[in-house]
N, C-alpha and C positions, 0 to 999 in steps of 0.2 A: 275888643282889643285890637281891631284891625288898624287903628290909628297909631299904635305904638311902633317906635322905631328902635333900631339896635342901640342907638345912643341912650334912649330911655332905659333900656335894660342895663346898660353899663352904669348909668347914673344911679339907678336903684342899688346896684351891687356895691357902689362906693358908699352910699348912704348906710347900707347894712354893715359894711366893713368898718367905717369910721365912727358911726353912731352919732353924727353931728352934721347938721345942714351947713353950718358955718365952715366946718373943715372941708366939706365937699366944695363949697363955694371958693374957698382959698385955693384948693387944688386946681379948680377949673378957671380961676381968675374971673369970676362973675359975681354979681350981687347975690346975697343970701335969698332975697325975694325971688330971684329967678329959679333957684334950686327948689324953693318951697312950692312955687307954682307948678314946676315940672312934677314934683312928687304928688301934688294934689291931682294933677291931670292923670297921672298913672293910676292912682287909686280910683279915680272916677271911671277910667277905662276898665278897671277890673271889678268895679262895683263892690269893692271891699275895702275895709280899713287894713292897710298893710303895715302901718307903723304906729306904735303908741308913743306919744310925745309927753315928756315930763320935764321937771326942772333938772333932773339928773341926766337927761339926754334922750336918745331914741332907742327903742327896742322893737323888734319885729313881733307882729301878731302871728297866730298860727297860719293865717292866710299869707302873711308876709314871708314866713319861712318857706312855704310851698312855692310862692312866686319866685323867691330868690334861687331855689334849687333849679327851677326851669330857666331862669335868667342865665345861670352859670352854664347850663348845658347848651343853651342856644348860642351864647357868646363863644363858648369853646368850639362848637361846630362851625360858626361863622369864621373864626380865626383859622380853623383848619382849611376851610374853603378858600379863604384869602391866600393861605400858604400854598395850596395846590396851584393856583393860577400864578402866584408870584414865582413859584418854582419853574413853571412852564415858560414864563416870560424870561427866565434866566437871570433875574436880578432880585436881590434882597432889598426890601423897602419898608418904610414905616418907622415909628418911634419905638424904642426899646428902653424900658425903665430898669435900671441896674442899681442894686444895693451893694455897697462895699464899705469897709472901714475907711476912716479918714486917710490913713497912711497908704492903703492900697489904691484908693481913688487918686490921691494927690501925686504919688510917685510912680504908679504903674499905669492906671487907666487914662488919666488926663494926658500924659505924654504920648499915648498910643492913638489918640483920637484923630489926629491929622492923617496918619497912615490908614486908619480904618475908613475915614471919609474918602481917601483916594481910591481905595479898593471898592467901596460900596457907597457911592455918592448919594444914594436915595435913602440911606439909613440916617436916623437922628437918635442921639443918646440922651436920656434923662437920668442923671446920677442922683441917687438917694444916699447921702453920705452920713454915716453914723457908726460909732463903735458898738451900738446895741445890736442884738440879733433881730434882723428884720423878719416880718411875717409876710410871705409873698402874697397870700390871698388877701389879708387884711389891708396891706399897704398897696395893693394893685401893682405888684412888681412882676417883671418878666424873668429876671436873673438875679441871684444873690451870690456874691463871691464870699465863700466862707471855708473854714477848715473842718467843721463838723459834718460827718457823712451819715449819721443816724437820722433818718428822715421818716416822716409819715408816708403812707402809701401813695398819696396824690402827688408826691414830689420825687424827682429823680436827680441824680448828681453825676457830673462828668469831671474827672480829674483833669486839671489844666496846668498844674505845676506843683512845686514842693516849697513849703514854707518852713524855714528855720529861724532862729534868733541868735544873735551874737552881740558882742560888745564893741562899741565904736566911739571914737572921739574925732573932733575936727583937728586938722594939722595945727591950727593956732593954739588949741588947748595943749596939744602934745609939746609944742615948742615952749609955751609959757610955764606949764606946770610939770610936764613930764608924764610918763605913763607907768602904771604899776607893773612890776615884774612877777608878782605872785598875787593870787586872789586875796590873801590876807592884808595886802596893801591897799585894797579898794577903800577901806574905811577912812583913809587919809585923803581921799579925793572927793571932788564935787560930783555927786551922782544924780542922775535924772530919773525919777521914778513915776509910776502911774497910779494916781489916786483912785481911778475908777475900776481898776483890775489889779488888786493887791498881789494875786498869784504871779503876775508878771515881774514882780520885784524880788522873787526868789530866783537868783541867778545861778544856774547849774554849771558844774565843772566836772571834768574827768581828769584826775591826777594819778598817773601810774595805775590806771585801771580802776581806781576807786572814785565813786561818785560823791560829790559834796555840793553844798549850796552856800551861797552868800546872800543873806537877807539884806537887800540894799536899803539904806536909809537916805532918803532924798534930800539933798541940799536944795534942789529944784524939784518941783512936783507939779504935775498937771493931769487932767482927766481925758486927754485926747492923744492918740498915738501919732497923728500927723504933727501936732504941735510939739510933742516930745522929740520927734525926728528933727524938726526945725531948730529946737533948742540945742541939740547936739551939733548941728551944722553951724550954728552961731558961736560955737566954741565955749558954751556955758559949762560943759561937763561931759561925763561919760554916760552913755545910755545903751539900753538893750533894744536893738532894732531888728526888724525882719531882714533876713539875708537877701531876699529878692529885691527889696527896696534899696538896701545898701550897695548891692553889686554895681549898678551904674554910677553911683556916687563915689565908690572906691575907684572905679576906672577913670573918673574925671579928677581924681586927686582931692575930692572934697571931704573925704573921711579917711581915717586910718583904723585898722583893727586893733583891738585891745585884748591882750591875753589869748591870742588866737590859738596858741598851742595847747590850751587846756579848757577852753570854753566848750561846753556840750550844747550843740545847736538844737537838739531835740526836734529833728525835722518831722513834719507831718504833711500829708497831702493837702493841696489846695484845690477846692472844688468850685465849679459853677453849678448852682442848684436852680432847678426850674420846675414848672408844673409839667407833669407827665402828659397832660392834654395839649401843651404848647411846644413841646420839645421839637416837633417836626417842622415848625414854622421856619421858613428860610431866613427870616431876619434874626431869629434866635440862634439858629445854626451858624450863620455867618459871623456873629459876634463871638460865639464860643470857640469856633474853629480859629478865628484870628487871635484871640487872647491865648489859647492853648499853644499856638505856634510861637507867639511873642514871648510868653513866659518860659517855653521850652528852650528858646535861644538864650534867655537870661540865665 
C-alpha cells in the first residue's frame, strides 16, 4: 500500500458514498475510465476485492468496508493536520463544499461571496443547491445550512441565525390587484405554493391570540423555494417566503408585507451543520463565523 496517495483514499470514499463510478467521474470532471483504473490500482495495492460491481451499481465487500473506515480516519487526520498549519499561517484556505436550499443559496449565500472573498481570498466555495436534505458524508460536503438540529453523533451544529416565514407580494401586484385585509380574503388572490413541500402551504396566523391556518390553493405552483421567491418578485402573486431572505428585498422596495399584523412567522433557529472531525479546520470556521455575523446583521 506504500504507493497509495491521499487522493486515492478520497476517491475511494466518494466511490463508496455515491455507489457509481460515473457519478464520481462527473464530480471530478474526468473520464469514467480514469476512475475505473484508479479503483483497480487501489484494489491491486490492497491485494483484495474492495468493491462488488453489478448492473445495480457498486457495493463494498467486507474488505472494502474495512478499507473505507481507515480511509475516513486517515483523511480526517490529514484534514486536521492541514488545519493546524493553516491556523499557524494565519489564513483560511482551500475549497469548502456547502449545501443549502435554493432560496438560501440564491438570496443569502451568493450575495455574500464577494465579501467572503475579500476577507479570505484563499477560500473557494462549491455550492450544492437543492431543497432536499443533504447527507454530508455521502455527498462529500463540509457544511450544510439547515433548520433541523437533531443530528447523529458524528455531526455538530452551530446556530448562525433565525428563520421565520411571512407573506409577501411585489409592489406591482399590490398596485394592480390590491392586498387582502384579512386572512379569509386570501382565497380571492393569486397565491404561490410549493408542490414539493405541501406543509409550507399551511399558512399560519395569530388573530387576537387565537391560532388559525389558511390552506393555500396555488394559482401558481412550483417545487423550488428559490423559484417561488422569484415568482413573487415578478408580481405573479402572494407567496410565503423566509424572513431573512425577504428582509433585504423589503429594504430595497422590491417586496411589500402582506397581513403583517396577524401572520405567525413560526421562527426557528438556522444552523450550520458540519462533521465533528472537521469543525476545527480554519476554512470551516472562517465560513461559519462570517455567515453567522452576516445573518446576525440581517
